N, C-alpha and C positions, 0 to 999 in steps of 0.2 A: 124776378128770376132768382132762385136760390142757388148759392154757390155750392159746388161739390166739395164735401168734406172728405179728403183723401184718407184720414185716419179712421173713419167710420167703416166698419165691416158691413157689407150689403148681402142680402139674401140671393141665393142662386135660383130660387123658384119664382122668377119674375114673369114668365110667359110660357105658353104652351110649348112643349118640347120641339115641335116642328119648326118653331120660329126663334128658337134660342140661338144667340150669337155664339160662335166658337169659343170665345173667351169665357162665357158662362158655362158651357159644357166642359171646359177644361178645369173648372173649379175656381176661377178668379173671384175674389171677394171685393175687388175694386174695379169698377167699370164706369163708363161714361154714357152719355146719351147716344153714342154710336150703336149701342145694342138695339135701340129703337129703329134706327135706320136699317139695320140688318133685317129686322122683323118686317118692316114695311116693304123692303125689297123682295123678301120671300112671298109675301102676300100679293104683291103686284105681279110677280112672275106666275103665281098660281092663277090669278085672274086671266092672264094672257094664255097660259097653257091649259087651263081648265083641269088641273090635277095638282095633287100635293107635290111640291117640288122636292123636299127632302123628307122622306118617310122612313122611319126606323122604329124598332121596338123598344130600344133603350138609349140613354144618353151616349153610351160608348159607341153603339152602332150609328148613332147620329153623326158623331165625329168622323167615322169612317165613310159615311155617305158624303159628307162635305169633301173629304179628301179625294174621292173618286171623280169629282167634277172638274 
């Protein structure tokens, strides 16, 4: 397992917009594996609900969609 280098800037384009964690949408350049847990949770909820959980046209709208839940 590779150690996380906190000094390294990371990309924001890591996953499809519908599954991006809030910290990625807010512009964070430092994040952990927790963003993967967020994505898996979204996908699992979609499997159960049979629809896209957080659907928005832009990253800003995506943040507001999260806030409404």
